[in-house]
Each structure stands twice: as C-alpha cells, then as structure tokens.
C-alpha distance (Angstrom), angle and dihedral (degrees) to the residues before:
residue distance angle dihedral
X1 . . .
X2 3.82 . .
X3 3.81 126.6 .
X4 3.84 110.3 -145.9
X5 3.78 125.4 -179.5
X6 3.86 121.1 -127.8
X7 3.80 85.0 -103.7
X8 3.78 90.4 59.3
X9 3.82 96.3 -105.9
X10 3.78 117.6 147.4
X11 3.78 106.5 -123.0
X12 3.83 100.5 176.2
X13 3.74 140.9 -74.5
X14 3.76 150.2 -168.3
X15 3.80 130.3 -93.3
X16 3.77 121.9 -151.7
X17 3.80 134.4 164.8
X18 3.88 114.1 -88.5
X19 3.76 129.1 -125.1
X20 3.78 95.3 -92.5
X21 3.87 93.6 47.6
X22 3.74 91.3 50.0
X23 3.76 93.2 47.6
X24 3.77 92.5 45.8
X25 3.78 91.1 49.6
X26 3.85 92.4 50.5
X27 3.89 89.6 52.4
X28 3.85 94.3 43.7
X29 3.83 95.1 47.5
X30 3.81 96.7 46.7
X31 3.82 127.5 65.4
X32 3.84 90.2 -155.6
X33 3.80 99.2 49.2
X34 3.79 126.6 73.5
X35 3.80 131.5 -168.0
X36 3.79 112.8 -82.9
X37 3.76 133.4 -164.4
X38 3.82 109.4 -96.6
X39 3.81 107.4 -129.0
X40 3.74 128.9 144.6
X41 3.83 104.0 -82.0
X42 3.77 117.4 -132.9
X43 3.76 95.8 -144.9
X44 3.82 122.4 49.9
X45 3.87 86.3 -152.2
X46 3.77 107.5 51.8
X47 3.76 122.5 -142.2
X48 3.79 96.4 -152.9
X49 3.83 137.5 25.1
X50 3.78 95.7 -91.4
X51 3.91 93.0 49.8
X52 3.80 89.9 44.7
X53 3.76 94.3 51.0
X54 3.89 90.9 44.9
X55 3.87 90.9 49.9
X56 3.73 92.7 46.4
X57 3.79 94.3 48.5
X58 3.83 99.4 42.2
X59 3.77 101.9 35.0
X60 3.80 92.4 35.2
X61 3.82 90.0 53.5
X62 3.85 88.5 47.9
X63 3.77 90.1 54.4
X64 3.80 91.3 47.5
X65 3.86 90.3 54.0
X66 3.84 91.5 44.1
X67 3.85 89.8 51.8
X68 3.77 93.6 47.2
X69 3.78 93.5 48.8
X70 3.82 91.2 48.3
X71 3.80 92.3 51.1
X72 3.78 92.2 47.2
X73 3.80 90.4 51.4
X74 3.82 89.3 51.7
X75 3.87 89.6 49.8
X76 3.82 95.6 41.9
X77 3.80 93.1 98.0
X78 3.82 88.0 66.1
X79 3.80 88.9 55.5
X80 3.85 97.2 52.1
X81 3.79 108.5 -68.0
X82 3.80 112.0 -129.7
X83 3.78 92.1 15.9
X84 3.78 91.5 71.3
C-alpha cells in the first residue's frame, strides 16, 4: 500500500506478502498441504483442502489489504490531511 500526495509525491507505505507468496509458504511449510491454483473461491468456507486454502489465501489477503487501507486512512492526517 502506497501513500501518495495529491501532488504525486510518495509519502510512505507498507509492504506485505502477496497472495501467491502466502499460499506458497503455507504449502512449503506444511507436509500435509500442497500448492493450489489461486482462483477466486466460490465459498468463503471451503469444503475441502483446496477450497480452504484458496479461501484463506484470497479472502485473507483481501482482509489484509482492507486493514492496511483502513489504518492508512486513520493515519493520513499525519501525512498532510487533504493533500493525500
């Protein structure tokens, strides 16, 4: 997430692992999980391992982005208020 002023100046940001990195890490660090294709899962609550991994990766990443954006908006006054 980048914070950019109305003038186009980079003010700062936050770096987090992406969907693919998170999914790959889960598969690499667990003997029971394998790499899955990342597609938008139909159910939020999966009924099998693949659906559960897809839901966790995709919807979990969406929650991460929502949370970062929300926190950036709360902090935006410290970056210049309406200029951001």
